[in-house]
LUMPATI-614231 format. One record per residue (C-alpha): x, y, z; residue in three letters. Coordinates in steps of 0.1 Angstrom, whole numbers, padded with zeros to 4 digits, always signed. Example, Ala and Ser with C-alpha at 12.3 -4.5 7.8 and 13.67 -1.06 7.14 Angstrom:
<fibas>
+0123-0045+0078ALA;+0137-0011+0071SER;
</fibas>
This chain:
<fibas>
+0290+0150+0617MET;+0290+0115+0632MET;+0275+0129+0665ALA;+0247+0146+0646GLN;+0237+0113+0629GLN;+0237+0095+0663GLU;+0213+0121+0677ARG;+0189+0115+0648ARG;+0182+0079+0658LYS;+0146+0069+0654LYS;+0126+0075+0685GLU;+0091+0061+0690SER;+0063+0086+0689ILE;+0047+0068+0718LEU;+0062+0071+0753GLU;+0051+0036+0765LEU;+0075+0036+0795SER;+0049+0054+0817LYS;+0024+0025+0810PHE;+0047-0003+0822ILE;+0029-0024+0848ASP;-0004-0006+0840LYS;-0034-0020+0821THR;-0036-0010+0784ILE;-0060-0018+0757ARG;-0046-0028+0722VAL;-0065-0029+0689LYS;-0051-0050+0661PHE;-0055-0051+0623GLN;-0084-0074+0616GLY;-0104-0060+0646GLY;-0092-0080+0676ARG;-0090-0062+0709GLU;-0069-0072+0739VAL;-0064-0057+0774SER;-0036-0065+0797GLY;-0007-0053+0819LEU;+0021-0039+0798LEU;+0053-0057+0808LYS;+0076-0047+0779GLY;+0080-0032+0744TYR;+0106-0024+0718ASP;+0110+0004+0692PRO;+0090-0017+0666LEU;+0060-0017+0690LEU;+0062-0054+0698ASN;+0044-0056+0731LEU;+0045-0081+0760VAL;+0012-0082+0779LEU;+0005-0102+0811ASP;-0030-0112+0823ASP;-0042-0105+0788ALA;-0079-0108+0780THR;-0093-0108+0745GLU;-0127-0091+0738PHE;-0147-0113+0715LEU;-0166-0100+0685ARG;-0202-0106+0676ASP;-0203-0135+0650PRO;-0231-0116+0631ASP;-0213-0082+0631ASP;-0175-0084+0631PRO;-0172-0047+0640TYR;-0193-0051+0672LYS;-0177-0064+0705LEU;-0198-0086+0728THR;-0196-0090+0765GLU;-0177-0123+0760ASP;-0140-0125+0768THR;-0113-0150+0765ARG;-0084-0152+0790ILE;-0050-0153+0771LEU;-0025-0149+0800GLY;+0010-0138+0789LEU;+0012-0128+0753VAL;+0037-0112+0728VAL;+0019-0089+0704CYS;+0036-0083+0670ARG;+0041-0045+0665GLY;+0032-0046+0628THR;-0003-0056+0636SER;-0009-0030+0663VAL;-0033-0003+0652VAL;-0042+0015+0685LEU;-0029+0015+0721ILE;-0047+0033+0749CYS;-0047+0032+0787PRO;-0075+0013+0803ALA;-0079+0039+0831GLU;-0095+0071+0821GLY;-0110+0057+0790MET;-0148+0059+0783GLU;-0168+0051+0752PRO;-0183+0080+0733ILE;-0212+0080+0708ALA;-0201+0076+0672ASN;-0207+0111+0656PRO;-0208+0095+0621PHE;-0237+0072+0627VAL;-0271+0084+0616GLN;-0292+0092+0646GLN;-0327+0076+0646GLU;-0356+0098+0654GLY;
</fibas>
């Protein structure tokens, strides 16, 4: 019975090990977005990013990112505030299907 309990240890849904030393993009609660090299993580999704860059938001529209960035360097991201993690390579923006099209 003890062996069965040990096998049921919580495993993360995300397999982040394949993204170590690769650039990822992370979205946080509150809307901040950061991109950087994944150097480490733990089961609680705390992340260590190197060469991190924050993408700044438009002061008039907090949901819209601008072209402005801010260099952060080495950062530790708290897992409880992480909303989304995606690889930077192979990612491309798509049109929002929920926005009313003008025309």
